[in-house]
Steps between C-alpha positions, in 0.01 A plus 500: 500500500784742578770510229842571645542805275192660656636477852867589473540795259264729691569364842582773756748265665779498241765566764422172668656176383371362173472163666236635738309670218516191283382284788188711553436525127516123464244456776268763352529343158352177627213646703150402385255766385199423716437355840217395724365752749744498790290743702237245604472508881563128537828539312630798698674308779650247259622776269651697789696196616611420144611860443701499821673176411563590137637842589742330738607249236531776239741690722707181509513496119224253414366608155197270521390670823501844338318360198224383734475849653458647154236242408295584809518878470553593136130546426455725804799715403382514138168643619678768701734598216209531255411815692837649410502420128249363252765449238544123495874506436563759771271309734698179452825685566360655819389160628846365427662795675296430812620141523859595418498762776329260738764235433780747560332617822414159646750543782295793627179297530443437870160325472336758728226530237372258233732460203229638269490822705876534473478444124220755461715767659781422256249506214375842606856630517584361155185647345550838664858508380379426146252787514772739618727390216223564250431842653867594469531379140208684351321825554144471622260508208224758505188359659216403271174316554423440133508124546321529833217685327451203269369294790120496533405756763137428578501122497793378714384139467602515135858607576746227412697426822827455313452828317409685820803355678723606212364855513543517876858377466567771240344760725720409795806528276449875503584511873848500657620149598450553872137610456435226250638239740284594797181523291574165335549328834210666680234495228601236244669245724250596774773499765411662829729761656697242698559275198597798283749609765646149515533473122660843458700527821324830579337590832122479525484878536705542183267263313195703604659834408636371169167343405316825574745706293494250213121492491488882490738498204281245323190707572675807359575313177132416467386855574738642242350261247140583592453167671405407855666233709248267661562489879 
């Protein structure tokens, strides 16, 4: 699934040994594309124990153990990273970056929280870093709601969910990365303040303040375009 050339050339870890990069790439290459739902309550305890054991074995250099971690959590991470990019190639690279960074950071995992929580924080950091890179590379395009206006306004039941999601994603792109991140976590991922703080590393107070500021900026964009943001 993950060609070696897709992992190494754009990897942010070039200064590390090629053996380590190649090792992770080889594991990613063999990971399956879909998995059963690992979030079923009856599987939670079993998964937690398996994650703890496989993370321990991975730190000892067992490639099969890290492959199992990827198999259990790749779908979850893919869902998170879809919020950061809807370009399929970029999305695949972001998912790969998460597991590369997780592998290189395994020694810092202390099992004080579920492995999936630890991964989600890395995923948020990788996605946020990507948004900041994009913001630095290109000037912000002038805001337009031409495509947004193409959506049916009086009959929301007729709005195609994929189209609406695409338009919302494009709308959020007009915001600075920090504002975009907090709105994505709070309103798209439906994270509460505590979970948003955990994922971002911010304080709860900072999350509340940032969310309020970001929402005001979004409302201003709508007002300037003659639209109204639904509360």
